mmCIF file of the N, C-alpha and C atoms, coordinates in Angstrom:
data_MODEL
# 
_entry.id   MODEL 
# 
loop_
_atom_site.group_PDB 
_atom_site.id 
_atom_site.type_symbol 
_atom_site.label_atom_id 
_atom_site.label_alt_id 
_atom_site.label_comp_id 
_atom_site.label_asym_id 
_atom_site.label_entity_id 
_atom_site.label_seq_id 
_atom_site.pdbx_PDB_ins_code 
_atom_site.Cartn_x 
_atom_site.Cartn_y 
_atom_site.Cartn_z 
_atom_site.occupancy 
_atom_site.B_iso_or_equiv 
_atom_site.pdbx_formal_charge 
_atom_site.auth_seq_id 
_atom_site.auth_comp_id 
_atom_site.auth_asym_id 
_atom_site.auth_atom_id 
_atom_site.pdbx_PDB_model_num 
ATOM 1   N N  . MET A 1 1  ? 1.012  -1.309 0.108   1.00 0.00 ? 1  MET A N  1 
ATOM 2   C CA . MET A 1 1  ? -0.072 -0.044 0.100   1.00 0.00 ? 1  MET A CA 1 
ATOM 3   C C  . MET A 1 1  ? 0.912  1.298  -0.148  1.00 0.00 ? 1  MET A C  1 
ATOM 4   N N  . VAL A 1 2  ? 0.413  2.213  -0.789  1.00 0.00 ? 2  VAL A N  1 
ATOM 5   C CA . VAL A 1 2  ? 1.125  3.424  -0.826  1.00 0.00 ? 2  VAL A CA 1 
ATOM 6   C C  . VAL A 1 2  ? 0.364  4.329  0.141   1.00 0.00 ? 2  VAL A C  1 
ATOM 7   N N  . LYS A 1 3  ? 1.447  4.778  1.193   1.00 0.00 ? 3  LYS A N  1 
ATOM 8   C CA . LYS A 1 3  ? 0.525  5.855  2.348   1.00 0.00 ? 3  LYS A CA 1 
ATOM 9   C C  . LYS A 1 3  ? 0.480  6.896  1.989   1.00 0.00 ? 3  LYS A C  1 
ATOM 10  N N  . ASN A 1 4  ? 1.188  7.689  0.926   1.00 0.00 ? 4  ASN A N  1 
ATOM 11  C CA . ASN A 1 4  ? 1.226  9.086  0.600   1.00 0.00 ? 4  ASN A CA 1 
ATOM 12  C C  . ASN A 1 4  ? -0.045 9.222  0.069   1.00 0.00 ? 4  ASN A C  1 
ATOM 13  N N  . ASP A 1 5  ? -0.607 10.413 0.185   1.00 0.00 ? 5  ASP A N  1 
ATOM 14  C CA . ASP A 1 5  ? -1.953 10.924 -0.674  1.00 0.00 ? 5  ASP A CA 1 
ATOM 15  C C  . ASP A 1 5  ? -1.108 11.754 -1.897  1.00 0.00 ? 5  ASP A C  1 
ATOM 16  N N  . ILE A 1 6  ? -0.911 11.264 -2.800  1.00 0.00 ? 6  ILE A N  1 
ATOM 17  C CA . ILE A 1 6  ? -0.185 11.850 -3.990  1.00 0.00 ? 6  ILE A CA 1 
ATOM 18  C C  . ILE A 1 6  ? -0.867 13.105 -4.551  1.00 0.00 ? 6  ILE A C  1 
ATOM 19  N N  . GLU A 1 7  ? -2.038 13.259 -4.599  1.00 0.00 ? 7  GLU A N  1 
ATOM 20  C CA . GLU A 1 7  ? -2.867 14.463 -5.004  1.00 0.00 ? 7  GLU A CA 1 
ATOM 21  C C  . GLU A 1 7  ? -2.448 15.509 -4.189  1.00 0.00 ? 7  GLU A C  1 
ATOM 22  N N  . ILE A 1 8  ? -2.563 15.180 -2.851  1.00 0.00 ? 8  ILE A N  1 
ATOM 23  C CA . ILE A 1 8  ? -2.469 16.334 -1.984  1.00 0.00 ? 8  ILE A CA 1 
ATOM 24  C C  . ILE A 1 8  ? -0.721 16.833 -1.887  1.00 0.00 ? 8  ILE A C  1 
ATOM 25  N N  . ASP A 1 9  ? -0.061 15.619 -1.831  1.00 0.00 ? 9  ASP A N  1 
ATOM 26  C CA . ASP A 1 9  ? 1.300  16.063 -1.595  1.00 0.00 ? 9  ASP A CA 1 
ATOM 27  C C  . ASP A 1 9  ? 1.923  16.868 -3.033  1.00 0.00 ? 9  ASP A C  1 
ATOM 28  N N  . THR A 1 10 ? 1.132  16.741 -4.123  1.00 0.00 ? 10 THR A N  1 
ATOM 29  C CA . THR A 1 10 ? 1.520  17.533 -5.523  1.00 0.00 ? 10 THR A CA 1 
ATOM 30  C C  . THR A 1 10 ? 0.755  18.890 -5.168  1.00 0.00 ? 10 THR A C  1 
ATOM 31  N N  . LYS A 1 11 ? -0.183 18.868 -4.754  1.00 0.00 ? 11 LYS A N  1 
ATOM 32  C CA . LYS A 1 11 ? -0.794 20.330 -4.387  1.00 0.00 ? 11 LYS A CA 1 
ATOM 33  C C  . LYS A 1 11 ? -0.172 21.382 -3.593  1.00 0.00 ? 11 LYS A C  1 
ATOM 34  N N  . ILE A 1 12 ? 0.375  20.704 -2.600  1.00 0.00 ? 12 ILE A N  1 
ATOM 35  C CA . ILE A 1 12 ? 1.068  21.336 -1.705  1.00 0.00 ? 12 ILE A CA 1 
ATOM 36  C C  . ILE A 1 12 ? 2.511  21.708 -2.300  1.00 0.00 ? 12 ILE A C  1 
ATOM 37  N N  . LYS A 1 13 ? 2.910  20.844 -2.859  1.00 0.00 ? 13 LYS A N  1 
ATOM 38  C CA . LYS A 1 13 ? 4.363  21.211 -3.545  1.00 0.00 ? 13 LYS A CA 1 
ATOM 39  C C  . LYS A 1 13 ? 4.377  22.264 -4.686  1.00 0.00 ? 13 LYS A C  1 
ATOM 40  N N  . CYS A 1 14 ? 3.108  22.274 -5.246  1.00 0.00 ? 14 CYS A N  1 
ATOM 41  C CA . CYS A 1 14 ? 2.971  23.468 -6.209  1.00 0.00 ? 14 CYS A CA 1 
ATOM 42  C C  . CYS A 1 14 ? 2.557  24.861 -5.488  1.00 0.00 ? 14 CYS A C  1 
ATOM 43  N N  . LEU A 1 15 ? 1.972  24.650 -4.476  1.00 0.00 ? 15 LEU A N  1 
ATOM 44  C CA . LEU A 1 15 ? 1.803  26.052 -3.539  1.00 0.00 ? 15 LEU A CA 1 
ATOM 45  C C  . LEU A 1 15 ? 2.872  26.388 -2.977  1.00 0.00 ? 15 LEU A C  1 
ATOM 46  N N  . GLU A 1 16 ? 3.695  25.706 -2.644  1.00 0.00 ? 16 GLU A N  1 
ATOM 47  C CA . GLU A 1 16 ? 5.083  25.814 -2.063  1.00 0.00 ? 16 GLU A CA 1 
ATOM 48  C C  . GLU A 1 16 ? 6.096  26.497 -3.168  1.00 0.00 ? 16 GLU A C  1 
ATOM 49  N N  . ALA A 1 17 ? 6.006  25.800 -4.204  1.00 0.00 ? 17 ALA A N  1 
ATOM 50  C CA . ALA A 1 17 ? 6.685  26.552 -5.141  1.00 0.00 ? 17 ALA A CA 1 
ATOM 51  C C  . ALA A 1 17 ? 5.948  27.594 -6.147  1.00 0.00 ? 17 ALA A C  1 
ATOM 52  N N  . LYS A 1 18 ? 4.838  28.281 -5.730  1.00 0.00 ? 18 LYS A N  1 
ATOM 53  C CA . LYS A 1 18 ? 3.890  28.986 -6.382  1.00 0.00 ? 18 LYS A CA 1 
ATOM 54  C C  . LYS A 1 18 ? 3.953  28.981 -7.577  1.00 0.00 ? 18 LYS A C  1 
ATOM 55  N N  . MET A 1 19 ? 3.326  27.731 -8.038  1.00 0.00 ? 19 MET A N  1 
ATOM 56  C CA . MET A 1 19 ? 3.149  27.135 -9.576  1.00 0.00 ? 19 MET A CA 1 
ATOM 57  C C  . MET A 1 19 ? 1.680  26.356 -9.343  1.00 0.00 ? 19 MET A C  1 
ATOM 58  N N  . THR A 1 20 ? 1.000  26.619 -10.515 1.00 0.00 ? 20 THR A N  1 
ATOM 59  C CA . THR A 1 20 ? 0.164  26.079 -10.790 1.00 0.00 ? 20 THR A CA 1 
ATOM 60  C C  . THR A 1 20 ? 0.154  24.752 -11.531 1.00 0.00 ? 20 THR A C  1 
ATOM 61  N N  . GLN A 1 21 ? -0.964 24.068 -11.582 1.00 0.00 ? 21 GLN A N  1 
ATOM 62  C CA . GLN A 1 21 ? -0.916 22.811 -12.241 1.00 0.00 ? 21 GLN A CA 1 
ATOM 63  C C  . GLN A 1 21 ? -0.665 22.990 -13.716 1.00 0.00 ? 21 GLN A C  1 
ATOM 64  N N  . GLN A 1 22 ? -1.093 24.066 -14.195 1.00 0.00 ? 22 GLN A N  1 
ATOM 65  C CA . GLN A 1 22 ? -1.125 24.407 -15.719 1.00 0.00 ? 22 GLN A CA 1 
ATOM 66  C C  . GLN A 1 22 ? 0.261  24.689 -15.682 1.00 0.00 ? 22 GLN A C  1 
ATOM 67  N N  . GLN A 1 23 ? 0.874  25.432 -14.885 1.00 0.00 ? 23 GLN A N  1 
ATOM 68  C CA . GLN A 1 23 ? 2.594  25.908 -15.141 1.00 0.00 ? 23 GLN A CA 1 
ATOM 69  C C  . GLN A 1 23 ? 3.399  24.604 -14.918 1.00 0.00 ? 23 GLN A C  1 
ATOM 70  N N  . LEU A 1 24 ? 3.167  23.797 -13.888 1.00 0.00 ? 24 LEU A N  1 
ATOM 71  C CA . LEU A 1 24 ? 3.770  22.312 -13.907 1.00 0.00 ? 24 LEU A CA 1 
ATOM 72  C C  . LEU A 1 24 ? 3.558  21.506 -15.341 1.00 0.00 ? 24 LEU A C  1 
ATOM 73  N N  . GLY A 1 25 ? 2.774  21.411 -15.861 1.00 0.00 ? 25 GLY A N  1 
ATOM 74  C CA . GLY A 1 25 ? 2.397  20.866 -16.846 1.00 0.00 ? 25 GLY A CA 1 
ATOM 75  C C  . GLY A 1 25 ? 3.420  21.232 -17.864 1.00 0.00 ? 25 GLY A C  1 
ATOM 76  N N  . GLU A 1 26 ? 3.401  22.727 -18.101 1.00 0.00 ? 26 GLU A N  1 
ATOM 77  C CA . GLU A 1 26 ? 4.046  23.168 -19.340 1.00 0.00 ? 26 GLU A CA 1 
ATOM 78  C C  . GLU A 1 26 ? 5.417  22.953 -19.018 1.00 0.00 ? 26 GLU A C  1 
ATOM 79  N N  . VAL A 1 27 ? 5.823  22.757 -17.872 1.00 0.00 ? 27 VAL A N  1 
ATOM 80  C CA . VAL A 1 27 ? 7.501  22.813 -17.599 1.00 0.00 ? 27 VAL A CA 1 
ATOM 81  C C  . VAL A 1 27 ? 7.997  21.362 -18.042 1.00 0.00 ? 27 VAL A C  1 
ATOM 82  N N  . VAL A 1 28 ? 6.880  20.345 -17.732 1.00 0.00 ? 28 VAL A N  1 
ATOM 83  C CA . VAL A 1 28 ? 6.941  19.240 -18.034 1.00 0.00 ? 28 VAL A CA 1 
ATOM 84  C C  . VAL A 1 28 ? 6.822  18.469 -19.332 1.00 0.00 ? 28 VAL A C  1 
ATOM 85  N N  . GLY A 1 29 ? 6.267  19.340 -19.977 1.00 0.00 ? 29 GLY A N  1 
ATOM 86  C CA . GLY A 1 29 ? 6.032  19.189 -21.658 1.00 0.00 ? 29 GLY A CA 1 
ATOM 87  C C  . GLY A 1 29 ? 4.704  18.425 -21.710 1.00 0.00 ? 29 GLY A C  1 
ATOM 88  N N  . THR A 1 30 ? 3.717  18.943 -20.866 1.00 0.00 ? 30 THR A N  1 
ATOM 89  C CA . THR A 1 30 ? 2.052  18.370 -21.004 1.00 0.00 ? 30 THR A CA 1 
ATOM 90  C C  . THR A 1 30 ? 1.381  19.517 -20.487 1.00 0.00 ? 30 THR A C  1 
ATOM 91  N N  . THR A 1 31 ? -0.097 19.100 -20.065 1.00 0.00 ? 31 THR A N  1 
ATOM 92  C CA . THR A 1 31 ? -0.863 19.917 -19.934 1.00 0.00 ? 31 THR A CA 1 
ATOM 93  C C  . THR A 1 31 ? -1.074 20.041 -18.570 1.00 0.00 ? 31 THR A C  1 
ATOM 94  N N  . GLY A 1 32 ? -1.947 21.148 -17.967 1.00 0.00 ? 32 GLY A N  1 
ATOM 95  C CA . GLY A 1 32 ? -2.525 21.005 -16.658 1.00 0.00 ? 32 GLY A CA 1 
ATOM 96  C C  . GLY A 1 32 ? -3.569 19.845 -16.016 1.00 0.00 ? 32 GLY A C  1 
ATOM 97  N N  . GLN A 1 33 ? -4.569 19.768 -17.352 1.00 0.00 ? 33 GLN A N  1 
ATOM 98  C CA . GLN A 1 33 ? -5.364 18.640 -17.295 1.00 0.00 ? 33 GLN A CA 1 
ATOM 99  C C  . GLN A 1 33 ? -4.772 17.246 -17.156 1.00 0.00 ? 33 GLN A C  1 
ATOM 100 N N  . TYR A 1 34 ? -3.632 17.022 -17.785 1.00 0.00 ? 34 TYR A N  1 
ATOM 101 C CA . TYR A 1 34 ? -2.750 15.412 -17.773 1.00 0.00 ? 34 TYR A CA 1 
ATOM 102 C C  . TYR A 1 34 ? -2.184 15.559 -16.293 1.00 0.00 ? 34 TYR A C  1 
ATOM 103 N N  . VAL A 1 35 ? -1.681 16.616 -15.900 1.00 0.00 ? 35 VAL A N  1 
ATOM 104 C CA . VAL A 1 35 ? -0.932 16.502 -14.662 1.00 0.00 ? 35 VAL A CA 1 
ATOM 105 C C  . VAL A 1 35 ? -2.286 16.382 -13.562 1.00 0.00 ? 35 VAL A C  1 
ATOM 106 N N  . ASN A 1 36 ? -3.296 16.865 -13.575 1.00 0.00 ? 36 ASN A N  1 
ATOM 107 C CA . ASN A 1 36 ? -4.498 16.765 -12.530 1.00 0.00 ? 36 ASN A CA 1 
ATOM 108 C C  . ASN A 1 36 ? -4.804 15.351 -12.816 1.00 0.00 ? 36 ASN A C  1 
ATOM 109 N N  . ARG A 1 37 ? -4.927 14.938 -13.864 1.00 0.00 ? 37 ARG A N  1 
ATOM 110 C CA . ARG A 1 37 ? -5.346 13.441 -14.442 1.00 0.00 ? 37 ARG A CA 1 
ATOM 111 C C  . ARG A 1 37 ? -4.642 12.330 -13.560 1.00 0.00 ? 37 ARG A C  1 
ATOM 112 N N  . ILE A 1 38 ? -3.570 12.626 -13.786 1.00 0.00 ? 38 ILE A N  1 
ATOM 113 C CA . ILE A 1 38 ? -2.496 11.492 -13.370 1.00 0.00 ? 38 ILE A CA 1 
ATOM 114 C C  . ILE A 1 38 ? -2.479 11.738 -11.777 1.00 0.00 ? 38 ILE A C  1 
ATOM 115 N N  . ILE A 1 39 ? -2.324 12.633 -11.056 1.00 0.00 ? 39 ILE A N  1 
ATOM 116 C CA . ILE A 1 39 ? -2.683 12.826 -9.766  1.00 0.00 ? 39 ILE A CA 1 
ATOM 117 C C  . ILE A 1 39 ? -3.675 12.204 -8.719  1.00 0.00 ? 39 ILE A C  1 
ATOM 118 N N  . LYS A 1 40 ? -4.845 12.466 -9.634  1.00 0.00 ? 40 LYS A N  1 
ATOM 119 C CA . LYS A 1 40 ? -6.100 12.058 -9.173  1.00 0.00 ? 40 LYS A CA 1 
ATOM 120 C C  . LYS A 1 40 ? -6.214 10.547 -9.280  1.00 0.00 ? 40 LYS A C  1 
ATOM 121 N N  . LYS A 1 41 ? -6.002 9.607  -10.254 1.00 0.00 ? 41 LYS A N  1 
ATOM 122 C CA . LYS A 1 41 ? -5.788 8.458  -10.778 1.00 0.00 ? 41 LYS A CA 1 
ATOM 123 C C  . LYS A 1 41 ? -5.227 7.483  -9.624  1.00 0.00 ? 41 LYS A C  1 
ATOM 124 N N  . LYS A 1 42 ? -6.128 6.553  -9.110  1.00 0.00 ? 42 LYS A N  1 
ATOM 125 C CA . LYS A 1 42 ? -5.431 5.787  -7.907  1.00 0.00 ? 42 LYS A CA 1 
ATOM 126 C C  . LYS A 1 42 ? -4.529 4.666  -8.793  1.00 0.00 ? 42 LYS A C  1 
ATOM 127 N N  . GLY A 1 43 ? -3.328 4.787  -8.058  1.00 0.00 ? 43 GLY A N  1 
ATOM 128 C CA . GLY A 1 43 ? -2.401 3.847  -8.692  1.00 0.00 ? 43 GLY A CA 1 
ATOM 129 C C  . GLY A 1 43 ? -1.868 4.488  -9.996  1.00 0.00 ? 43 GLY A C  1 
ATOM 130 N N  . GLY A 1 44 ? -1.920 5.564  -10.059 1.00 0.00 ? 44 GLY A N  1 
ATOM 131 C CA . GLY A 1 44 ? -1.414 6.012  -11.469 1.00 0.00 ? 44 GLY A CA 1 
ATOM 132 C C  . GLY A 1 44 ? 0.119  6.706  -11.427 1.00 0.00 ? 44 GLY A C  1 
ATOM 133 N N  . VAL A 1 45 ? 0.480  6.999  -10.228 1.00 0.00 ? 45 VAL A N  1 
ATOM 134 C CA . VAL A 1 45 ? 2.042  7.430  -10.107 1.00 0.00 ? 45 VAL A CA 1 
ATOM 135 C C  . VAL A 1 45 ? 2.883  6.347  -10.076 1.00 0.00 ? 45 VAL A C  1 
ATOM 136 N N  . VAL A 1 46 ? 2.765  5.348  -8.933  1.00 0.00 ? 46 VAL A N  1 
ATOM 137 C CA . VAL A 1 46 ? 3.005  4.262  -8.601  1.00 0.00 ? 46 VAL A CA 1 
ATOM 138 C C  . VAL A 1 46 ? 2.845  2.892  -9.366  1.00 0.00 ? 46 VAL A C  1 
ATOM 139 N N  . ASN A 1 47 ? 3.652  2.426  -9.889  1.00 0.00 ? 47 ASN A N  1 
ATOM 140 C CA . ASN A 1 47 ? 3.338  1.333  -10.684 1.00 0.00 ? 47 ASN A CA 1 
ATOM 141 C C  . ASN A 1 47 ? 2.752  0.052  -9.714  1.00 0.00 ? 47 ASN A C  1 
ATOM 142 N N  . LYS A 1 48 ? 1.595  -0.288 -10.182 1.00 0.00 ? 48 LYS A N  1 
ATOM 143 C CA . LYS A 1 48 ? 0.723  -1.608 -9.433  1.00 0.00 ? 48 LYS A CA 1 
ATOM 144 C C  . LYS A 1 48 ? 1.461  -2.558 -9.119  1.00 0.00 ? 48 LYS A C  1 
ATOM 145 N N  . THR A 1 49 ? 2.527  -2.894 -10.210 1.00 0.00 ? 49 THR A N  1 
ATOM 146 C CA . THR A 1 49 ? 2.843  -4.454 -9.865  1.00 0.00 ? 49 THR A CA 1 
ATOM 147 C C  . THR A 1 49 ? 4.015  -4.246 -8.688  1.00 0.00 ? 49 THR A C  1 
ATOM 148 N N  . PHE A 1 50 ? 4.697  -3.079 -8.813  1.00 0.00 ? 50 PHE A N  1 
ATOM 149 C CA . PHE A 1 50 ? 5.741  -2.792 -7.844  1.00 0.00 ? 50 PHE A CA 1 
ATOM 150 C C  . PHE A 1 50 ? 4.886  -2.476 -6.615  1.00 0.00 ? 50 PHE A C  1 
ATOM 151 N N  . VAL A 1 51 ? 3.801  -2.016 -6.301  1.00 0.00 ? 51 VAL A N  1 
ATOM 152 C CA . VAL A 1 51 ? 3.218  -1.983 -4.981  1.00 0.00 ? 51 VAL A CA 1 
ATOM 153 C C  . VAL A 1 51 ? 2.631  -3.430 -4.660  1.00 0.00 ? 51 VAL A C  1 
ATOM 154 N N  . GLN A 1 52 ? 2.158  -4.375 -5.718  1.00 0.00 ? 52 GLN A N  1 
ATOM 155 C CA . GLN A 1 52 ? 1.846  -5.768 -5.306  1.00 0.00 ? 52 GLN A CA 1 
ATOM 156 C C  . GLN A 1 52 ? 3.178  -6.515 -4.655  1.00 0.00 ? 52 GLN A C  1 
ATOM 157 N N  . MET A 1 53 ? 4.363  -6.095 -5.328  1.00 0.00 ? 53 MET A N  1 
ATOM 158 C CA . MET A 1 53 ? 5.478  -6.825 -5.045  1.00 0.00 ? 53 MET A CA 1 
ATOM 159 C C  . MET A 1 53 ? 5.909  -6.481 -3.566  1.00 0.00 ? 53 MET A C  1 
ATOM 160 N N  . MET A 1 54 ? 6.031  -5.300 -3.369  1.00 0.00 ? 54 MET A N  1 
ATOM 161 C CA . MET A 1 54 ? 6.272  -4.930 -1.789  1.00 0.00 ? 54 MET A CA 1 
ATOM 162 C C  . MET A 1 54 ? 5.507  -5.316 -1.025  1.00 0.00 ? 54 MET A C  1 
ATOM 163 N N  . GLU A 1 55 ? 4.035  -5.234 -1.280  1.00 0.00 ? 55 GLU A N  1 
ATOM 164 C CA . GLU A 1 55 ? 3.145  -5.830 -0.284  1.00 0.00 ? 55 GLU A CA 1 
ATOM 165 C C  . GLU A 1 55 ? 3.242  -7.343 -0.007  1.00 0.00 ? 55 GLU A C  1 
ATOM 166 N N  . ALA A 1 56 ? 3.841  -8.141 -1.209  1.00 0.00 ? 56 ALA A N  1 
ATOM 167 C CA . ALA A 1 56 ? 3.946  -9.568 -0.836  1.00 0.00 ? 56 ALA A CA 1 
ATOM 168 C C  . ALA A 1 56 ? 5.269  -9.765 -0.033  1.00 0.00 ? 56 ALA A C  1 
ATOM 169 N N  . LEU A 1 57 ? 6.240  -8.929 -0.136  1.00 0.00 ? 57 LEU A N  1 
ATOM 170 C CA . LEU A 1 57 ? 7.193  -8.958 0.833   1.00 0.00 ? 57 LEU A CA 1 
ATOM 171 C C  . LEU A 1 57 ? 6.993  -8.594 2.565   1.00 0.00 ? 57 LEU A C  1 
ATOM 172 N N  . GLY A 1 58 ? 5.820  -7.849 2.534   1.00 0.00 ? 58 GLY A N  1 
ATOM 173 C CA . GLY A 1 58 ? 5.458  -7.442 3.663   1.00 0.00 ? 58 GLY A CA 1 
ATOM 174 C C  . GLY A 1 58 ? 5.915  -6.069 3.964   1.00 0.00 ? 58 GLY A C  1 
ATOM 175 N N  . TYR A 1 59 ? 5.669  -5.063 2.818   1.00 0.00 ? 59 TYR A N  1 
ATOM 176 C CA . TYR A 1 59 ? 6.122  -3.609 3.130   1.00 0.00 ? 59 TYR A CA 1 
ATOM 177 C C  . TYR A 1 59 ? 4.992  -2.689 2.563   1.00 0.00 ? 59 TYR A C  1 
ATOM 178 N N  . ASP A 1 60 ? 4.833  -1.614 3.319   1.00 0.00 ? 60 ASP A N  1 
ATOM 179 C CA . ASP A 1 60 ? 4.085  -0.576 2.598   1.00 0.00 ? 60 ASP A CA 1 
ATOM 180 C C  . ASP A 1 60 ? 5.363  0.701  2.125   1.00 0.00 ? 60 ASP A C  1 
ATOM 181 N N  . ILE A 1 61 ? 4.636  1.405  1.138   1.00 0.00 ? 61 ILE A N  1 
ATOM 182 C CA . ILE A 1 61 ? 5.455  2.333  0.364   1.00 0.00 ? 61 ILE A CA 1 
ATOM 183 C C  . ILE A 1 61 ? 5.201  3.706  0.995   1.00 0.00 ? 61 ILE A C  1 
ATOM 184 N N  . VAL A 1 62 ? 6.021  4.666  1.077   1.00 0.00 ? 62 VAL A N  1 
ATOM 185 C CA . VAL A 1 62 ? 6.092  5.984  1.864   1.00 0.00 ? 62 VAL A CA 1 
ATOM 186 C C  . VAL A 1 62 ? 7.232  6.440  0.881   1.00 0.00 ? 62 VAL A C  1 
ATOM 187 N N  . LEU A 1 63 ? 6.492  7.431  0.127   1.00 0.00 ? 63 LEU A N  1 
ATOM 188 C CA . LEU A 1 63 ? 7.302  8.398  -0.665  1.00 0.00 ? 63 LEU A CA 1 
ATOM 189 C C  . LEU A 1 63 ? 7.750  9.653  0.214   1.00 0.00 ? 63 LEU A C  1 
ATOM 190 N N  . THR A 1 64 ? 8.961  9.917  0.105   1.00 0.00 ? 64 THR A N  1 
ATOM 191 C CA . THR A 1 64 ? 9.769  11.284 0.843   1.00 0.00 ? 64 THR A CA 1 
ATOM 192 C C  . THR A 1 64 ? 10.048 12.073 -0.343  1.00 0.00 ? 64 THR A C  1 
ATOM 193 N N  . TYR A 1 65 ? 10.010 13.478 0.099   1.00 0.00 ? 65 TYR A N  1 
ATOM 194 C CA . TYR A 1 65 ? 10.528 14.540 -0.986  1.00 0.00 ? 65 TYR A CA 1 
ATOM 195 C C  . TYR A 1 65 ? 11.804 15.115 -0.338  1.00 0.00 ? 65 TYR A C  1 
ATOM 196 N N  . GLU A 1 66 ? 12.757 15.244 -1.028  1.00 0.00 ? 66 GLU A N  1 
ATOM 197 C CA . GLU A 1 66 ? 13.736 16.077 -0.726  1.00 0.00 ? 66 GLU A CA 1 
ATOM 198 C C  . GLU A 1 66 ? 14.001 17.413 -1.762  1.00 0.00 ? 66 GLU A C  1 
ATOM 199 N N  . LYS A 1 67 ? 14.012 18.489 -0.979  1.00 0.00 ? 67 LYS A N  1 
ATOM 200 C CA . LYS A 1 67 ? 14.113 19.620 -2.069  1.00 0.00 ? 67 LYS A CA 1 
ATOM 201 C C  . LYS A 1 67 ? 15.981 19.647 -2.699  1.00 0.00 ? 67 LYS A C  1 
ATOM 202 N N  . ARG A 1 68 ? 15.910 19.668 -3.921  1.00 0.00 ? 68 ARG A N  1 
ATOM 203 C CA . ARG A 1 68 ? 17.221 19.795 -4.214  1.00 0.00 ? 68 ARG A CA 1 
ATOM 204 C C  . ARG A 1 68 ? 17.974 21.193 -4.162  1.00 0.00 ? 68 ARG A C  1 
ATOM 205 N N  . GLU A 1 69 ? 19.351 21.200 -3.905  1.00 0.00 ? 69 GLU A N  1 
ATOM 206 C CA . GLU A 1 69 ? 19.905 22.435 -3.674  1.00 0.00 ? 69 GLU A CA 1 
ATOM 207 C C  . GLU A 1 69 ? 20.395 22.916 -4.818  1.00 0.00 ? 69 GLU A C  1 
ATOM 208 N N  . GLU A 1 70 ? 19.932 24.323 -5.016  1.00 0.00 ? 70 GLU A N  1 
ATOM 209 C CA . GLU A 1 70 ? 20.084 25.099 -6.165  1.00 0.00 ? 70 GLU A CA 1 
ATOM 210 C C  . GLU A 1 70 ? 21.573 25.501 -6.393  1.00 0.00 ? 70 GLU A C  1 
ATOM 211 N N  . LYS A 1 71 ? 22.115 25.106 -7.683  1.00 0.00 ? 71 LYS A N  1 
ATOM 212 C CA . LYS A 1 71 ? 23.432 25.176 -7.663  1.00 0.00 ? 71 LYS A CA 1 
ATOM 213 C C  . LYS A 1 71 ? 23.586 26.888 -8.272  1.00 0.00 ? 71 LYS A C  1 
# 
């Protein structure tokens, strides 16, 4: 099981960066609508097979985010 709420995490990170989902989409070469669809889709961000393998091994998945240092 993925313990994170990817949708909330992404929205918070957008707020922290003062960026909309539309702007995020443009930066990564897609649309804001596609970004929204991906973050709302259950199982859309983390591969379902990977999640099943970790569950079979007795693990939950917790994603952490670390801000890169600007050079």
